[in-house]
VEXTI-854806 format. One record per residue: x, y, z of N, C-alpha, C, CB in turn. Coordinates in steps of 0.2 Angstrom, whole numbers, plus 5000, padded with zeros to 4 digits. Glycine has a CB too. Layout:
% residues N
{{X Y Z} {X Y Z} {X Y Z} {X Y Z}}
...
% end
This chain:
% residues 194
{{4966 5063 4979} {4971 5059 4982} {4977 5063 4984} {4973 5053 4977}}
{{4980 5062 4990} {4985 5066 4993} {4992 5065 4989} {4987 5064 5000}}
{{4995 5071 4988} {5001 5071 4984} {5007 5067 4986} {5003 5078 4983}}
{{5007 5065 4992} {5012 5060 4994} {5012 5054 4990} {5012 5059 5002}}
{{5007 5052 4988} {5006 5045 4984} {5010 5047 4978} {4999 5043 4983}}
{{5009 5052 4975} {5011 5054 4968} {5019 5055 4969} {5008 5060 4965}}
{{5021 5059 4974} {5028 5060 4975} {5032 5053 4976} {5030 5065 4980}}
{{5029 5049 4980} {5032 5042 4981} {5032 5038 4975} {5028 5039 4987}}
{{5027 5039 4971} {5027 5035 4964} {5033 5037 4960} {5020 5036 4961}}
{{5034 5043 4959} {5039 5046 4955} {5046 5044 4958} {5039 5054 4955}}
{{5046 5044 4965} {5053 5041 4968} {5054 5034 4967} {5053 5043 4975}}
{{5048 5030 4967} {5048 5023 4966} {5051 5021 4959} {5042 5020 4967}}
{{5048 5025 4954} {5050 5024 4947} {5057 5026 4946} {5045 5028 4942}}
{{5059 5031 4949} {5066 5033 4948} {5071 5028 4951} {5067 5040 4952}}
{{5069 5026 4957} {5074 5021 4960} {5074 5014 4956} {5072 5019 4967}}
{{5068 5012 4954} {5067 5005 4951} {5069 5005 4943} {5060 5003 4952}}
{{5067 5010 4940} {5068 5010 4933} {5072 5015 4930} {5061 5011 4929}}
{{5074 5020 4934} {5079 5025 4931} {5076 5032 4928} {5083 5022 4926}}
{{5080 5036 4927} {5078 5043 4925} {5075 5043 4918} {5084 5047 4925}}
{{5077 5039 4914} {5074 5039 4907} {5067 5037 4907} {5077 5034 4903}}
{{5065 5033 4912} {5058 5031 4912} {5054 5037 4916} {5057 5025 4916}}
{{5057 5040 4921} {5053 5045 4924} {5053 5051 4920} {5057 5047 4930}}
{{5057 5052 4915} {5057 5058 4911} {5051 5058 4906} {5063 5058 4906}}
{{5048 5052 4905} {5042 5051 4901} {5036 5053 4904} {5042 5044 4898}}
{{5036 5053 4911} {5030 5055 4915} {5029 5062 4915} {5031 5052 4922}}
{{5022 5064 4913} {5020 5071 4913} {5014 5071 4917} {5020 5074 4906}}
{{5013 5077 4920} {5006 5079 4923} {5001 5081 4917} {5007 5085 4928}}
{{4995 5081 4919} {4990 5083 4914} {4991 5090 4910} {4983 5083 4917}}
{{4995 5094 4914} {4996 5101 4910} {5002 5100 4906} {4997 5106 4916}}
{{5005 5094 4906} {5011 5094 4902} {5018 5095 4905} {5011 5098 4896}}
{{5018 5097 4912} {5024 5098 4916} {5027 5091 4918} {5022 5102 4922}}
{{5033 5091 4919} {5036 5085 4921} {5033 5083 4928} {5044 5085 4921}}
{{5032 5076 4928} {5029 5074 4935} {5034 5075 4941} {5028 5066 4934}}
{{5040 5075 4939} {5045 5077 4945} {5044 5084 4948} {5052 5076 4942}}
{{5042 5088 4944} {5041 5095 4947} {5034 5097 4948} {5044 5100 4942}}
{{5029 5093 4946} {5022 5095 4947} {5019 5093 4953} {5018 5092 4941}}
{{5020 5087 4956} {5017 5085 4962} {5020 5087 4968} {5016 5077 4962}}
{{5016 5089 4973} {5018 5091 4980} {5015 5086 4985} {5016 5099 4981}}
{{5019 5084 4990} {5016 5079 4995} {5010 5081 4998} {5022 5078 5000}}
{{5009 5088 4999} {5003 5090 5003} {4997 5092 4998} {5005 5096 5007}}
{{4998 5092 4992} {4993 5093 4987} {4988 5088 4986} {4996 5095 4980}}
{{4983 5089 4983} {4977 5085 4981} {4977 5084 4974} {4971 5087 4984}}
{{4977 5078 4971} {4977 5076 4964} {4972 5071 4962} {4984 5074 4962}}
{{4970 5071 4956} {4965 5065 4954} {4969 5059 4953} {4962 5067 4947}}
{{4966 5054 4956} {4969 5047 4956} {4970 5044 4949} {4964 5042 4960}}
{{4966 5047 4944} {4967 5045 4937} {4973 5047 4934} {4961 5048 4933}}
{{4976 5052 4937} {4983 5054 4935} {4988 5049 4937} {4985 5061 4938}}
{{4987 5046 4943} {4992 5040 4945} {4991 5034 4941} {4990 5038 4952}}
{{4985 5032 4939} {4984 5027 4934} {4987 5028 4928} {4976 5025 4934}}
{{4986 5034 4925} {4989 5036 4918} {4997 5035 4919} {4987 5043 4916}}
{{5000 5037 4924} {5007 5037 4925} {5009 5029 4925} {5010 5041 4931}}
{{5005 5026 4929} {5007 5018 4930} {5006 5015 4923} {5002 5015 4935}}
{{5001 5017 4919} {5001 5014 4912} {5007 5015 4908} {4994 5016 4909}}
{{5009 5022 4909} {5015 5024 4905} {5021 5020 4907} {5016 5031 4905}}
{{5022 5019 4913} {5028 5016 4916} {5027 5008 4914} {5029 5016 4923}}
{{5022 5005 4915} {5021 4998 4913} {5022 4997 4906} {5014 4996 4915}}
{{5020 5001 4901} {5021 5000 4894} {5029 5001 4893} {5017 5006 4890}}
{{5032 5006 4896} {5039 5007 4895} {5043 5002 4897} {5041 5014 4898}}
{{5041 4998 4902} {5046 4993 4905} {5043 4986 4904} {5046 4994 4913}}
{{5038 4985 4900} {5035 4979 4898} {5033 4975 4904} {5040 4975 4894}}
{{5029 4978 4909} {5027 4975 4915} {5019 4976 4915} {5031 4977 4921}}
{{5015 4971 4918} {5008 4973 4919} {5007 4978 4924} {5004 4966 4921}}
{{5002 4983 4923} {5001 4988 4927} {5000 4985 4934} {4995 4992 4925}}
{{4996 4980 4935} {4994 4977 4942} {5000 4975 4946} {4990 4971 4941}}
{{5005 4972 4942} {5011 4970 4946} {5015 4977 4948} {5016 4966 4941}}
{{5016 4981 4943} {5019 4988 4945} {5016 4991 4951} {5019 4992 4939}}
{{5010 4992 4951} {5006 4995 4957} {5007 4991 4963} {4999 4996 4955}}
{{5007 4984 4963} {5008 4980 4969} {5015 4982 4971} {5007 4973 4967}}
{{5020 4982 4967} {5027 4983 4969} {5028 4990 4972} {5032 4983 4963}}
{{5024 4995 4969} {5024 5002 4972} {5021 5002 4979} {5020 5006 4967}}
{{5015 4998 4980} {5012 4998 4986} {5017 4995 4992} {5006 4993 4986}}
{{5021 4990 4990} {5026 4988 4995} {5031 4993 4996} {5029 4981 4992}}
{{5033 4997 4991} {5038 5002 4993} {5035 5008 4997} {5041 5005 4986}}
{{5029 5009 4995} {5025 5014 4999} {5024 5012 5006} {5018 5015 4996}}
{{5023 5006 5008} {5023 5004 5015} {5030 5005 5018} {5021 4996 5015}}
{{5035 5004 5015} {5042 5005 5018} {5043 5012 5019} {5047 5002 5013}}
{{5040 5016 5015} {5041 5024 5016} {5037 5026 5022} {5038 5028 5010}}
{{5030 5023 5022} {5026 5025 5028} {5029 5022 5035} {5019 5022 5027}}
{{5032 5016 5035} {5035 5014 5041} {5041 5018 5043} {5038 5007 5039}}
{{5045 5021 5039} {5050 5026 5041} {5047 5032 5043} {5055 5027 5035}}
{{5042 5035 5040} {5039 5041 5041} {5035 5041 5048} {5035 5043 5035}}
{{5031 5036 5049} {5027 5035 5055} {5029 5029 5059} {5020 5035 5052}}
{{5034 5030 5063} {5036 5024 5067} {5032 5023 5073} {5043 5025 5069}}
{{5028 5028 5075} {5023 5028 5080} {5018 5022 5079} {5020 5034 5081}}
{{5017 5021 5073} {5012 5015 5072} {5014 5008 5074} {5009 5015 5065}}
{{5021 5008 5075} {5024 5001 5076} {5025 5000 5083} {5030 5001 5072}}
{{5024 5005 5087} {5025 5004 5095} {5020 4999 5097} {5025 5011 5099}}
{{5023 4994 5101} {5019 4989 5104} {5015 4985 5099} {5014 4992 5109}}
{{5017 4984 5093} {5014 4980 5087} {5020 4975 5085} {5012 4985 5081}}
{{5018 4969 5086} {5023 4964 5085} {5022 4959 5079} {5023 4959 5091}}
{{5017 4961 5075} {5016 4957 5069} {5012 4961 5064} {5012 4950 5071}}
{{5012 4958 5057} {5008 4961 5052} {5001 4961 5053} {5010 4958 5045}}
{{4999 4955 5056} {4992 4954 5057} {4989 4959 5062} {4990 4947 5060}}
{{4993 4961 5068} {4991 4965 5073} {4990 4972 5070} {4995 4965 5079}}
{{4995 4974 5065} {4995 4981 5063} {4989 4981 5057} {5002 4983 5059}}
{{4989 4977 5053} {4984 4977 5048} {4977 4977 5051} {4985 4971 5043}}
{{4976 4973 5056} {4969 4973 5059} {4967 4979 5062} {4969 4968 5065}}
{{4971 4984 5063} {4969 4991 5066} {4970 4996 5061} {4973 4992 5072}}
{{4971 4995 5054} {4973 5000 5049} {4967 5005 5049} {4975 4997 5043}}
{{4961 5002 5049} {4955 5006 5048} {4953 5010 5054} {4949 5002 5046}}
{{4954 5007 5060} {4952 5011 5066} {4957 5015 5069} {4950 5005 5071}}
{{4964 5013 5069} {4969 5017 5072} {4973 5021 5067} {4973 5012 5076}}
{{4976 5017 5062} {4981 5020 5057} {4977 5026 5053} {4984 5015 5052}}
{{4972 5024 5050} {4968 5030 5046} {4966 5035 5051} {4962 5027 5042}}
{{4964 5034 5057} {4962 5039 5061} {4967 5044 5063} {4959 5036 5068}}
{{4973 5041 5064} {4979 5045 5066} {4981 5049 5060} {4985 5041 5069}}
{{4981 5046 5054} {4984 5050 5048} {4979 5055 5046} {4985 5045 5042}}
{{4972 5054 5048} {4967 5059 5046} {4968 5066 5051} {4960 5056 5048}}
{{4971 5065 5056} {4973 5071 5060} {4978 5075 5057} {4976 5069 5067}}
{{4983 5072 5053} {4988 5076 5049} {4985 5078 5043} {4994 5071 5048}}
{{4981 5075 5040} {4978 5077 5033} {4970 5076 5034} {4981 5072 5027}}
{{4967 5081 5036} {4960 5081 5038} {4956 5080 5031} {4957 5087 5041}}
{{4958 5082 5025} {4955 5081 5019} {4956 5075 5015} {4956 5087 5015}}
{{4960 5071 5018} {4962 5064 5015} {4956 5060 5015} {4968 5061 5019}}
{{4955 5056 5009} {4950 5051 5008} {4953 5044 5008} {4946 5053 5002}}
{{4952 5040 5013} {4955 5034 5013} {4950 5028 5010} {4957 5032 5020}}
{{4953 5023 5008} {4949 5017 5006} {4946 5014 5013} {4953 5012 5002}}
{{4941 5010 5012} {4939 5006 5018} {4942 4999 5019} {4931 5006 5018}}
{{4943 4997 5025} {4946 4991 5026} {4941 4988 5031} {4953 4990 5028}}
{{4937 4982 5029} {4934 4979 5034} {4938 4973 5036} {4927 4977 5032}}
{{4940 4972 5043} {4944 4967 5045} {4941 4962 5049} {4951 4970 5048}}
{{4942 4956 5048} {4938 4950 5052} {4944 4945 5053} {4932 4948 5049}}
{{4944 4943 5060} {4949 4937 5061} {4944 4931 5061} {4953 4938 5068}}
{{4945 4927 5056} {4941 4921 5056} {4943 4915 5060} {4941 4918 5048}}
{{4950 4915 5061} {4953 4910 5066} {4960 4913 5068} {4954 4903 5062}}
{{4963 4910 5073} {4969 4913 5076} {4974 4912 5070} {4972 4909 5082}}
{{4978 4918 5069} {4983 4918 5064} {4981 4919 5057} {4987 4911 5064}}
{{4974 4922 5057} {4972 4923 5050} {4968 4930 5050} {4966 4918 5048}}
{{4968 4933 5045} {4964 4940 5044} {4961 4940 5038} {4969 4946 5046}}
{{4955 4942 5037} {4952 4944 5031} {4951 4951 5031} {4945 4940 5030}}
{{4953 4954 5025} {4953 4961 5024} {4949 4963 5018} {4960 4965 5024}}
{{4943 4966 5018} {4940 4968 5012} {4941 4975 5011} {4932 4967 5013}}
{{4944 4977 5005} {4945 4983 5003} {4940 4986 4998} {4952 4983 4999}}
{{4938 4992 5000} {4933 4995 4996} {4935 5003 4995} {4926 4995 4999}}
{{4934 5005 4989} {4937 5012 4987} {4933 5014 4981} {4944 5012 4986}}
{{4933 5021 4980} {4930 5024 4974} {4936 5024 4969} {4928 5031 4975}}
{{4942 5022 4971} {4948 5022 4966} {4950 5015 4965} {4954 5026 4970}}
{{4952 5014 4959} {4953 5007 4957} {4961 5005 4958} {4952 5006 4949}}
{{4962 5005 4965} {4969 5004 4967} {4970 4998 4972} {4971 5010 4970}}
{{4966 4993 4971} {4967 4987 4975} {4974 4984 4974} {4962 4981 4973}}
{{4977 4985 4968} {4984 4982 4967} {4989 4986 4972} {4986 4983 4960}}
{{4988 4992 4973} {4992 4996 4978} {4990 4993 4985} {4991 5004 4978}}
{{4984 4992 4987} {4982 4989 4993} {4986 4983 4994} {4975 4989 4994}}
{{4986 4978 4989} {4989 4972 4990} {4997 4973 4991} {4988 4968 4983}}
{{5000 4978 4988} {5007 4979 4989} {5008 4982 4996} {5009 4984 4984}}
{{5004 4986 4998} {5004 4988 5005} {5004 4982 5010} {4999 4994 5007}}
{{4999 4978 5009} {4998 4972 5013} {5005 4968 5013} {4992 4968 5011}}
{{5007 4966 5007} {5013 4962 5006} {5019 4966 5009} {5014 4961 4999}}
{{5020 4972 5009} {5025 4976 5012} {5025 4976 5019} {5025 4984 5009}}
{{5019 4976 5022} {5018 4975 5029} {5021 4968 5032} {5011 4976 5031}}
{{5019 4963 5028} {5021 4957 5030} {5029 4956 5029} {5018 4951 5025}}
{{5032 4959 5024} {5039 4959 5023} {5042 4963 5029} {5041 4962 5017}}
{{5039 4968 5031} {5042 4972 5036} {5043 4968 5043} {5038 4978 5038}}
{{5038 4964 5044} {5038 4961 5051} {5041 4954 5050} {5031 4960 5053}}
{{5043 4952 5044} {5046 4945 5042} {5041 4939 5044} {5052 4945 5047}}
{{5035 4941 5044} {5030 4935 5045} {5029 4931 5039} {5023 4939 5047}}
{{5027 4925 5041} {5026 4920 5036} {5018 4919 5035} {5029 4913 5038}}
{{5016 4923 5030} {5009 4923 5029} {5008 4923 5021} {5006 4930 5031}}
{{5003 4919 5020} {5000 4919 5013} {4995 4924 5012} {4998 4911 5011}}
{{4995 4927 5006} {4990 4932 5004} {4986 4929 4998} {4993 4939 5003}}
{{4979 4928 4999} {4975 4926 4994} {4970 4932 4992} {4971 4920 4996}}
{{4970 4934 4986} {4966 4939 4984} {4960 4937 4980} {4970 4945 4980}}
{{4954 4940 4981} {4948 4939 4977} {4945 4945 4975} {4943 4934 4981}}
{{4945 4947 4969} {4942 4953 4967} {4934 4953 4967} {4944 4955 4959}}
{{4931 4958 4970} {4924 4958 4971} {4920 4961 4965} {4922 4961 4978}}
{{4914 4960 4965} {4910 4963 4959} {4910 4971 4960} {4903 4961 4959}}
{{4910 4974 4954} {4910 4981 4954} {4915 4984 4949} {4911 4984 4961}}
{{4917 4990 4949} {4922 4993 4945} {4928 4989 4946} {4922 5000 4945}}
{{4932 4988 4941} {4939 4984 4942} {4943 4988 4947} {4942 4983 4935}}
{{4946 4984 4952} {4951 4987 4956} {4948 4991 4962} {4955 4991 4953}}
{{4941 4991 4963} {4938 4995 4968} {4936 4991 4974} {4932 4999 4965}}
{{4936 4985 4973} {4934 4981 4979} {4938 4974 4978} {4927 4980 4979}}
{{4941 4972 4984} {4944 4965 4984} {4944 4963 4991} {4951 4966 4981}}
{{4944 4956 4992} {4945 4953 4998} {4952 4949 4998} {4939 4948 4999}}
{{4956 4951 5004} {4962 4948 5005} {4962 4944 5011} {4968 4954 5006}}
{{4964 4937 5010} {4964 4933 5015} {4971 4931 5017} {4960 4926 5014}}
{{4973 4933 5023} {4980 4932 5026} {4980 4926 5031} {4982 4938 5029}}
{{4984 4921 5029} {4984 4915 5033} {4991 4913 5034} {4980 4909 5029}}
{{4993 4911 5040} {5000 4908 5041} {5002 4909 5048} {5005 4912 5037}}
{{5009 4908 5049} {5012 4909 5056} {5015 4916 5057} {5017 4903 5057}}
{{5016 4918 5063} {5019 4924 5064} {5027 4923 5064} {5017 4926 5071}}
{{5030 4928 5063} {5038 4928 5063} {5041 4925 5069} {5040 4934 5061}}
{{5047 4923 5069} {5050 4921 5075} {5050 4927 5080} {5057 4918 5074}}
{{5051 4933 5078} {5052 4939 5082} {5045 4939 5085} {5053 4945 5078}}
{{5039 4938 5082} {5033 4939 5085} {5032 4934 5090} {5027 4939 5079}}
{{5034 4928 5089} {5033 4922 5094} {5037 4924 5100} {5035 4915 5091}}
{{5043 4926 5099} {5047 4928 5105} {5044 4933 5109} {5054 4930 5103}}
{{5041 4938 5106} {5037 4944 5109} {5031 4941 5113} {5035 4949 5104}}
{{5028 4936 5111} {5023 4933 5114} {5025 4928 5119} {5018 4929 5109}}
{{5031 4927 5120} {5034 4922 5125} {5035 4915 5124} {5029 4923 5131}}
{{5034 4913 5117} {5035 4906 5116} {5042 4905 5113} {5030 4904 5110}}
{{5044 4899 5113} {5051 4897 5111} {5052 4896 5103} {5054 4891 5115}}
{{5058 4897 5101} {5059 4895 5094} {5061 4888 5093} {5065 4899 5091}}
{{5062 4884 5099} {5064 4877 5098} {5059 4872 5097} {5068 4875 5105}}
% end
């Protein structure tokens, strides 16, 4: 897993829970997490799960909720880092529908050795999107946070329903997104707010 996920996790924990919590995080070799991970490095996803467990225990929060919040913060980071993905995109549904085909393809050009989860996207009806997440890593909670972060970024009014799928916990989930586009999205499409 790319180191940018780890460096952003450490930053997220620092911002949300403070230096005392971050000081408890160590890499497998015992080094402080703040000095061990490099954005361009590659690391075992199990290290992220171990750190998330440590933070969750320290702050009394379920790991799933912690990773979901991290995913939302990670989306905000990616939005700032890669604004090109938002050109000519007017809603969360339009960006999320092309995450597998466009976004992952473009990021792969920057990080050829990156391994992405798979997202199968199907529009069942207008204003809806079904996203099936599959990965060798148990990080469906992070995926949910990324989806929710995207919705928040666009200000869309979408409900997210999650169904965990059979297999190793957190490695497969179906997300159903249903709702209305934001007022900004409707204006871009030429309709009125009245």
